[in-house]
C-alpha positions as CSV (number, residue, x, y, z in Angstrom):
1,M,212.0,138.2,355.9
2,P,214.2,135.2,356.9
3,R,216.5,134.2,354.3
4,R,215.0,130.4,354.0
5,L,211.6,132.0,353.6
6,A,212.8,134.3,350.9
7,S,214.5,131.4,349.2
8,V,211.4,129.4,349.2
9,L,209.3,132.8,348.1
10,L,211.7,133.0,345.1
11,I,211.4,129.3,343.9
12,T,207.6,129.4,344.7
13,V,207.0,132.3,342.4
14,L,208.2,130.3,339.2
15,M,206.2,127.3,340.8
16,V,209.5,125.6,339.7
17,G,211.1,122.6,341.8
18,I,214.1,120.9,340.5
19,F,214.9,117.3,341.1
20,A,216.7,114.5,339.1
21,V,214.8,112.4,336.3
22,V,213.8,109.0,337.4
23,G,212.1,107.1,334.9
24,A,212.5,109.3,332.1
25,G,210.9,108.3,328.8
26,A,208.3,106.1,330.6
27,S,204.7,106.9,329.6
28,R,203.3,106.0,333.1
29,A,204.4,106.1,336.4
30,D,205.3,103.1,338.7
31,P,202.2,101.8,340.1
32,P,201.8,103.9,343.3
33,P,200.7,102.5,346.9
34,A,197.5,104.1,346.7
35,T,195.3,106.0,343.9
36,P,192.8,108.8,344.8
37,P,189.1,107.7,344.0
38,G,187.5,109.6,341.2
39,R,186.2,112.9,341.9
40,C,185.5,116.3,340.3
41,C,185.7,119.7,342.0
42,Q,188.8,119.2,344.2
43,A,191.3,121.8,345.1
44,I,195.0,121.4,343.8
45,A,198.2,123.2,344.2
46,F,202.0,123.0,343.6
47,V,204.3,122.9,346.5
48,P,208.0,123.5,345.7
49,T,211.0,121.8,346.9
50,G,211.8,122.8,350.3
51,G,208.1,124.1,351.0
52,F,206.8,123.2,354.6
53,G,210.4,123.5,355.5
54,G,211.1,120.2,354.3
55,G,208.5,118.2,356.5
56,L,207.5,116.5,353.1
57,P,210.4,115.1,351.0
58,T,212.6,117.7,349.4
59,A,211.0,117.1,345.8
60,P,208.2,119.2,344.8
61,W,204.7,117.9,345.4
62,T,201.3,118.1,344.0
63,V,198.8,118.4,346.9
64,M,195.1,117.6,346.5
65,Y,192.2,118.1,348.7
66,G,188.5,117.4,349.1
67,G,185.9,116.9,346.1
68,Q,183.2,114.7,345.2
69,N,181.5,111.9,343.6
70,E,177.9,112.7,343.3
71,G,176.8,109.1,342.0
72,T,178.0,107.2,344.9
73,L,175.6,105.1,346.8
74,P,173.7,104.8,349.3
75,Q,174.4,108.7,349.3
76,P,177.1,111.0,347.4
77,T,180.4,111.5,348.7
78,V,182.1,114.7,349.7
79,Y,185.8,113.8,350.2
80,N,187.8,114.6,353.2
81,D,191.0,113.6,352.1
82,T,194.6,115.1,351.1
83,W,196.9,113.4,348.6
84,A,200.5,114.3,347.8
85,G,202.3,113.3,344.6
86,I,205.5,113.3,342.7
87,W,205.2,113.0,339.0
88,P,206.6,110.3,337.3
89,T,208.2,108.9,340.2
90,T,206.3,108.0,343.8
91,G,202.7,108.6,342.5
92,W,200.1,109.6,344.9
93,Q,200.6,109.2,348.6
94,L,197.6,109.8,351.0
95,Q,198.5,112.1,353.7
96,C,195.2,111.9,355.5
97,D,191.7,110.5,355.3
98,P,189.8,111.8,357.1
99,C,191.6,114.9,357.9
100,T,191.1,116.9,361.0
101,G,190.7,120.3,361.4
102,I,188.8,120.7,358.2
103,P,185.4,119.0,356.9
104,G,184.9,117.4,353.6
105,L,184.6,120.1,350.9
106,R,183.8,120.2,347.2
107,S,184.1,123.4,344.9
108,T,187.0,124.5,347.1
109,R,190.2,126.2,345.8
110,M,193.7,126.5,347.4
111,V,197.1,127.7,346.5
112,Y,200.8,127.6,348.0
113,Y,201.5,130.8,349.8
114,P,205.4,131.3,350.4
115,V,205.2,134.2,352.6
116,S,203.3,132.1,354.9
117,N,204.8,128.7,353.9
118,Q,201.4,127.2,353.9
119,V,198.8,125.9,351.6
120,V,195.7,128.4,351.9
121,L,192.2,127.1,351.1
122,Y,189.3,129.0,350.9
123,G,185.4,128.4,350.6
124,G,183.9,125.0,349.1
125,D,180.7,123.2,349.9
126,T,180.1,120.5,352.5
127,Q,177.3,119.2,350.6
128,A,177.5,117.1,347.5
129,G,176.2,119.4,344.4
130,A,176.9,120.9,340.8
131,D,179.9,122.7,340.6
132,D,177.8,126.1,340.5
133,S,175.5,125.7,343.1
134,S,175.8,126.5,346.6
135,P,173.2,125.0,349.2
136,N,176.1,125.1,351.9
137,A,178.6,127.2,351.0
138,H,181.7,127.8,353.3
139,N,183.2,131.0,354.6
140,I,186.1,129.4,356.4
141,L,189.8,130.0,355.6
142,Y,192.1,126.9,356.4
143,A,195.7,126.3,355.9
144,F,197.8,123.1,355.4
145,D,201.6,122.5,356.1
146,E,202.8,119.0,356.0
147,N,199.9,116.7,357.4
148,L,198.0,119.5,359.2
149,W,195.0,121.7,358.5
150,T,194.3,124.1,360.7
151,N,191.4,127.1,360.8
152,K,192.9,130.2,360.0
153,T,189.7,132.3,359.5
154,P,190.3,136.0,360.9
155,T,188.2,137.4,363.6
156,T,187.9,140.7,361.9
157,P,184.5,141.4,360.3
158,D,186.0,142.5,357.0
159,R,186.2,139.3,354.9
160,P,184.4,137.6,351.9
161,P,181.1,135.9,352.5
162,A,180.3,132.3,351.9
163,L,181.5,131.1,348.7
164,E,182.3,128.4,346.4
165,S,184.2,127.8,343.2
166,V,186.2,130.9,343.7
167,G,189.4,131.9,341.6
168,I,192.7,132.1,343.9
169,E,196.2,132.8,342.9
170,F,199.6,133.8,344.1
171,Y,200.6,137.1,342.7
172,P,204.0,138.7,342.8
173,Y,204.5,142.1,341.4
174,Y,206.6,145.2,341.6
175,Q,205.3,148.1,343.6
176,T,208.8,150.1,342.5
177,T,211.6,149.0,340.6
178,S,213.0,147.5,343.7
179,Q,210.3,146.7,346.1
180,R,208.4,143.3,345.2
181,V,205.0,142.7,346.9
182,D,203.5,139.2,347.2
183,K,200.1,138.4,347.3
184,V,197.3,135.7,347.4
185,I,194.4,137.4,345.2
186,M,190.7,136.1,345.1
187,F,188.0,136.8,342.9
188,G,184.4,135.8,342.5
189,G,182.8,132.6,343.2
190,N,179.2,131.3,344.0
191,Q,177.1,132.5,347.1
192,N,174.4,130.2,348.2
193,G,171.7,129.3,346.0
194,G,174.4,129.7,343.3
195,T,174.4,133.5,342.7
196,P,177.3,134.8,341.2
197,Y,179.9,136.8,343.2
198,G,182.0,139.9,342.1
199,G,184.3,140.9,345.0
200,T,188.2,141.1,344.7
201,W,190.2,140.2,347.9
202,N,193.8,140.0,349.2
203,L,194.7,137.7,351.7
204,V,197.5,139.4,353.6
205,V,200.2,137.6,356.2
206,D,199.9,139.3,359.7
207,N,203.4,138.2,360.6
208,P,205.8,137.4,357.4
209,G,208.8,137.5,359.7
210,G,208.0,134.1,361.3
211,G,206.0,132.7,364.2
212,T,202.6,130.8,363.0
213,P,201.0,132.5,360.7
214,S,197.9,134.4,360.7
215,Y,195.8,136.1,358.1
216,H,193.2,138.9,357.2
217,W,191.5,139.9,354.4
218,E,191.2,143.2,352.4
219,E,188.7,144.2,349.7
220,I,189.4,145.8,346.4
221,K,185.8,147.3,346.4
222,N,184.4,148.4,343.3
223,D,183.3,152.0,345.0
224,T,183.9,155.5,344.3
225,Q,187.3,155.7,345.4
226,Y,188.4,152.6,343.2
227,Q,187.0,154.6,340.1
228,T,189.0,157.4,341.1
229,N,192.3,155.3,341.3
230,C,190.9,153.3,338.1
231,P,189.5,155.5,335.8
232,S,187.2,154.1,333.4
233,S,188.9,155.5,330.5
234,S,191.6,152.8,331.1
235,Y,190.0,150.3,333.6
236,G,186.9,148.5,334.7
237,Y,185.7,146.0,337.1
238,P,184.8,142.3,335.8
239,D,181.2,141.2,336.3
240,P,180.3,138.8,338.9
241,R,181.1,135.4,338.0
242,G,181.2,131.6,339.4
243,A,184.1,129.0,338.6
244,P,186.2,131.4,337.0
245,G,190.0,130.7,335.9
246,L,192.5,133.1,337.6
247,A,196.6,132.3,337.0
248,F,199.9,134.4,336.8
249,D,201.1,134.7,333.4
250,G,204.8,135.8,334.3
251,K,203.6,139.6,334.5
252,E,200.2,140.1,335.5
253,L,197.1,138.1,337.0
254,V,195.0,137.0,334.4
255,L,191.2,136.2,334.9
256,F,189.3,134.2,332.2
257,G,185.6,133.2,331.8
258,G,183.2,131.8,334.5
259,R,179.4,131.6,334.5
260,G,177.7,134.8,334.9
261,Q,174.0,136.4,335.3
262,F,173.3,135.4,332.3
263,G,175.6,132.3,331.3
264,T,179.0,131.5,330.5
265,L,181.4,134.1,329.7
266,N,184.8,134.4,327.7
267,D,185.9,137.7,328.6
268,T,189.7,138.1,329.9
269,W,191.0,140.6,332.4
270,Y,194.4,141.6,334.0
271,L,194.9,142.7,337.6
272,V,197.6,145.5,336.7
273,L,199.3,148.1,338.9
274,N,198.3,151.9,338.6
275,G,200.5,154.2,340.6
276,T,200.3,152.4,343.9
277,N,196.7,150.7,343.3
278,L,195.6,147.6,341.8
279,C,193.2,148.1,339.1
280,W,191.4,145.6,336.8
281,Q,191.7,146.1,332.9
282,R,190.0,144.0,330.3
283,K,192.5,142.5,327.7
284,L,190.8,143.6,324.2
285,G,191.9,142.7,320.6
286,V,193.0,139.1,321.2
287,S,191.7,135.7,320.4
288,R,189.7,134.2,323.4
289,P,188.9,130.5,323.8
290,D,185.8,129.4,322.0
291,P,183.1,128.6,323.1
292,D,182.5,130.3,326.5
293,R,183.0,128.3,329.4
294,A,183.1,127.7,332.9
295,K,184.3,125.0,335.6
296,F,187.2,124.7,333.6
297,R,190.9,124.9,335.1
298,M,194.3,126.9,334.1
299,A,197.4,127.2,335.7
300,F,200.8,128.9,334.9
301,H,203.5,126.7,333.7
302,P,206.7,128.6,333.7
303,F,210.0,128.2,331.6
304,T,212.4,130.5,333.3
305,S,214.1,130.5,336.8
306,T,215.0,134.3,336.7
307,E,213.4,137.4,336.5
308,P,212.0,138.7,333.9
309,Y,209.9,135.2,334.3
310,S,208.2,133.6,331.1
311,G,206.1,131.0,330.6
312,E,202.3,130.2,329.6
313,I,199.0,129.5,331.1
314,V,197.8,126.2,330.4
315,L,193.5,125.9,330.1
316,F,192.0,122.7,329.9
317,G,188.3,121.7,329.3
318,G,185.2,122.9,331.1
319,D,181.4,123.1,330.7
320,R,179.6,125.7,328.1
321,G,176.0,124.5,329.5
322,G,173.5,123.5,326.9
323,Q,172.6,119.8,325.3
324,T,176.4,119.0,325.0
325,P,178.3,121.0,327.6
326,L,181.6,119.2,328.2
327,L,184.9,120.0,326.8
328,N,188.3,118.9,326.1
329,D,190.1,121.6,324.3
330,T,193.4,122.8,325.4
331,W,194.4,126.7,325.1
332,F,197.4,128.5,326.0
333,F,197.9,132.1,327.0
334,T,200.9,134.5,327.0
335,P,201.4,138.3,327.8
336,T,202.3,138.8,324.0
337,A,200.4,136.3,322.0
338,G,197.0,136.3,323.8
339,W,195.0,133.2,323.7
340,F,195.8,130.3,321.0
341,P,194.8,126.9,321.0
342,C,196.5,123.5,320.9
343,D,196.0,122.8,317.4
344,N,199.3,121.6,316.3
345,A,200.4,125.1,315.0
346,D,204.2,124.6,316.4
347,A,206.1,121.8,317.6
348,N,205.8,122.9,321.3
349,H,202.1,122.5,321.4
350,P,201.0,118.9,320.1
351,C,197.6,118.1,320.4
352,T,196.1,115.2,318.0
353,P,192.9,113.7,318.7
354,G,193.3,109.9,318.6
355,G,197.2,110.3,317.7
356,T,200.1,110.0,319.8
357,S,199.3,112.9,322.5
358,S,195.6,112.6,322.4
359,P,194.4,115.0,325.1
360,P,191.9,113.4,328.0
361,S,188.2,112.9,327.2
362,K,185.8,115.6,327.8
363,R,185.1,116.8,331.2
364,C,184.7,119.9,333.9
365,C,185.9,120.3,336.9
366,V,189.4,118.8,337.1
367,G,192.3,119.4,339.2
368,L,195.1,121.3,337.2
369,T,198.6,122.8,338.4
370,F,202.0,122.9,337.8
371,G,203.8,119.4,338.5
372,D,207.5,119.8,338.5
373,N,210.6,120.9,336.7
374,L,211.6,117.7,335.1
375,G,215.2,117.8,333.5
376,G,215.1,121.8,333.5
377,T,213.0,124.8,332.3
378,P,210.9,124.7,329.9
379,D,210.6,121.1,330.3
380,G,208.3,120.8,333.3
381,Q,205.0,119.4,333.4
382,M,201.3,120.1,334.2
383,V,199.6,117.7,336.2
384,L,195.8,117.1,335.8
385,F,193.6,114.9,338.1
386,G,190.1,113.7,337.6
387,G,186.9,115.7,336.6
388,Q,183.4,114.9,335.8
389,T,182.8,113.3,332.2
390,G,178.9,112.3,332.1
391,P,175.8,112.3,334.6
392,S,176.0,113.2,337.9
393,S,173.9,110.2,338.8
394,D,176.6,107.8,337.7
395,S,179.5,107.5,340.1
396,G,181.7,106.5,336.8
397,S,181.3,109.7,335.5
398,F,183.9,110.8,338.3
399,N,187.1,110.2,337.1
400,G,190.3,109.1,338.6
401,E,192.7,109.5,335.5
402,T,196.1,111.4,336.2
403,W,197.5,113.3,333.3
404,R,200.5,115.5,332.4
405,W,201.0,118.2,329.9
406,R,205.0,118.6,328.8
407,R,206.0,120.7,325.8
408,S,209.2,118.7,325.0
409,L,210.3,115.1,324.3
410,P,210.0,112.6,325.4
411,N,206.1,111.8,326.1
412,Q,205.5,115.4,324.7
413,G,201.8,116.6,324.9
414,W,199.2,114.7,326.6
415,S,200.0,111.3,328.3
416,C,198.3,109.6,331.1
417,L,200.1,108.4,334.0
418,V,197.8,106.5,336.5
419,T,194.2,104.8,335.9
420,C,194.6,105.0,332.4
421,P,191.6,104.5,329.7
422,P,192.0,101.5,327.7
């Protein structure tokens, strides 16, 4: 692998970008030149310093694409725009609207893939609708670098079906003590009609050594070969589900929740290495976010810049179903502690409703990702945008707020950056 890509890869595993603190101590960013319209169900990803070969400015970027507002008139809006932001300095900057090479999509997901130096996006729906319904689910793989979207769908028949609301994440692990393997893993989603899907796929870069990237999919099938490689005495396979959470925790890939055939779920799974095979293993004996939920978002917040990596997964909000479905609780996950709530149990996790670190209001379907590394680990921040806060018929239910989560002072906990509530 070329030295430049290897360097970008190392940075991206951590999702850490170092840049000088500008305006530290301010609770809000300077007014950006533009602000994304309110929306839910968008895709969001972190691109580290030097990503895209420096085509964007060298500071780390939060990149956001698509989403929807079902309440706009005369018809619902499915967005076909791309935004990039640096917090708390430059704010959001519009990259393209409409974007060429890709249709407007909602309920889609994307992640930065350092092996190809591109953001990869899969699935979604071109028609407005609930984040667990799929009248027109998509089966196209797209890639973004700098300002250009391109269709990267493989021509081989072995590929995922049309899906929306998948889980997708970059997963680095060691095949041996000296051989690291870097993969993008995708699990679950909703098929046309909202039927939960239960397949696991690995997105492989065909030419990691350079050139124009191309890709192919490899499925981790729940078949007799899987059951041989991953015996039921120690392993299993998650039930089909749409809108799950999927995030790296510094050691393994963690799957949580989603909506299954009979309702919302709150089980936790690891994708782990057994010999040379990747196997799903249910995480038992730990607390779990309560209540069950789907349509939440979770992402990894790294604390270290060298291996062994450490950090925590941050989870926010979601939809539990029923008469009062929306949530605004914050949960964290580490390999040693499992899940624990943001209930002010320690100084690094302040969440006081109505206090100086009040969380965002109840909502589902937000965008959430690591934002940057203000002032050095573990002082980085998570960036949250938008979400749905009320009935889909009301355009005001589709939020345009930008929030950040910080573990350390100043501005510890949740604080609003742009388009803030009164």
